[in-house]
N, C-alpha and C positions, 0 to 999 in steps of 0.2 A: 344835822345840830345833833350836840350829846345831851342826854337827860341823864342825870344821875338819880336813881331810883332803887331802892333796896328790894322793893316789891316786884317781882316780874310774875305779871299774870299770866295765867295758861292761853295758848292761841285758842282762839273761838272755835267752837266745833262748826266746820264747813264740810259740805260734802265734797268727796273727792274730784266729783264733775265741775263745781264752783273753782276750786283751786287750780286746777286744770286750766279752766276759762280764764282766770285773772292772769295766772302766769302767761297765756297766750296774749292778753290784750296788753301786757307790760313790755312783752318781746316786740309786738306791733308797734307801741308806743316808741321805743329805744329807736326802731327805724325809722318813724315817721317825724321825729322831732328835729333831729340832725340835718333832714333834707329841708325842713322849714326854716333853719338855721337856728334852732334852739338848742343851747348844750346844758338843758337843765339836768338831764339825767346821766349826764358823763362824770364818771368819778375823777376827782382831783385829790390824788393822796400822795403826800409828802414825804419824801425819803429824808434821811438823816442831812442830806446836804443842801434842802430845801429846792429842789427840783423834782417835778413829778416822778413819782415811785417808778421804777423799774425802765425809766425811760433813759436812763444813763447808758443801757445795754445795747438800745438799738441806734440810737442818733448820739452824735457830738453836738457839743455847743457851738452855735454859729455866731459869728461876732460881725458885727457892720460898726463900721468908724470912718465917717465920712462927715465933712463941713462942721468938726465939731461936734458931733452926736455919736453916742457909742450906745449900741443895743446888743443886748444878747438874746439868742433863739433856739431853741430845739425842734424837730420834727419829733410829735408825738401824736400817734392814732391817727395817720394822715392827715393832721393837722400841722402848719407852721405855727409855733407858739411863740410868741415874744415874752419874754420873761420878766416879771415884776422888778422895776428898781430901774429898767432900761429906759433911756433919754430919745426924747423925739423932737425933732425941730417944732419951734411954736408956730411961726408965721412960714405959709406954703410961698412957693415961687409963683410967679404971675401965669406960667404956662402950665400947672399942674391941672391936671381934671381927670385923673384915675384916681378911683376910692376915695375923693373928697368927703363924700357922704357918708362911709363908714368912718372914717377918721372924725367927722362930725359928731355922730353916734356914739365914739367909743369917749369923747370928751363930757358930752352930755350925761352919759351914765356913770361918769366919775372914775371909768378905766384907765383914762390919762387925765391929768391935773397937771396945773402950774406948779414948776419947781421952783428952787432957790434962787436958780439963774433965769435972768428976765428974759431969754431968748430961749428957754428949754422947755419940755414939758415932761412928765414923768409917769411911767405906767404903775399905778397900783396893786395891779394883780397880772398874773398870767394870762395873755389874751390869744386865743387861739386864730389864726388867719386861713384862709383856704388854699392860700400860696406864698411863696417866699416874695413874690413882687407885691402883693396887695399888702404884707407885712414892711416891705422896703418902702413902700409909697406913705403908707402912714406914718413910719417913724421919720422921714427925710421930708415928707410933704412936697413930694415931688414926683413927677411920672419916672417909675424906676424899673429897671430888670434884676428882681431879686435872687434871681437864678444865678447871676454874675456878681451881685453886690456883695450877698452873705458868703462869709469865708469861714471854713472849719478854724475855730479858735487855735491861735499859735501856728498856723500854717497860711499859705497864700492859696489853700484848695478851694475854689468856690463849692457852692451848693450843686451847681450842675455837674461839675465833675466829681464831686463826691457820691451823687445821686447814680449818674452813669457807672463809677465803680462797685457802687452797691448791686446795682444791676448785673454787672459781669459776673460778679461774685455768687450773685443767686443764680444764673445761667448755668457756671460752672458746675455747682451743686447738684441741681436738676440733671446736668448729663451725667456725673458720675455714677 
C-alpha cells in the first residue's frame, strides 16, 4: 500500500544487534511462508506491459486454448503463474479429481469469478501455481498434463519442450 505523506519521520534509534536480529527474522520468514503456501511477502511488481516486472526476460508467455477456454501464463520465480484475465471452464468434467479443492479455494477467495459468459470463469488477478499441471487442471476443470497442454504463445512448442531446451542451454553454458 502506498501512503502519501510529506513528513518523513527519522528511523527509530535501534541498536545494531537488534537491526541484525530483525533482518535475520525477516529472512527466515521469507523462507518459511512459501513452504506453508503463503505468498504474502512475494513482491508483485508490474512492468509497463502489465506482466510481472522483469519476468519477460526469463519466461515466454504460455497459452492454453482448449474446449473454448483461453488462458495465458508465465513462469515467475519457480511458480507457474496464470495471468489476470485468463478464462477457466466453469463446470468440471465428471472424472476430474486432481486439484478440485485448490480450484474451490480460488473461487471462494475471489481469485476466479464468474464471467459474462455463462460457461466460463475469469481470473481476477495473477495466480501462482506450483506446477503447470495444477494450473491446467484449475483452468480446464479436468485432470491435465500441463507440461504438454501449455504452449509457448505463437508456436507449437510445449512447456515441456521449452523447459528441456532451457535446461540444455544452461548445461551448455556451464560446460563452456
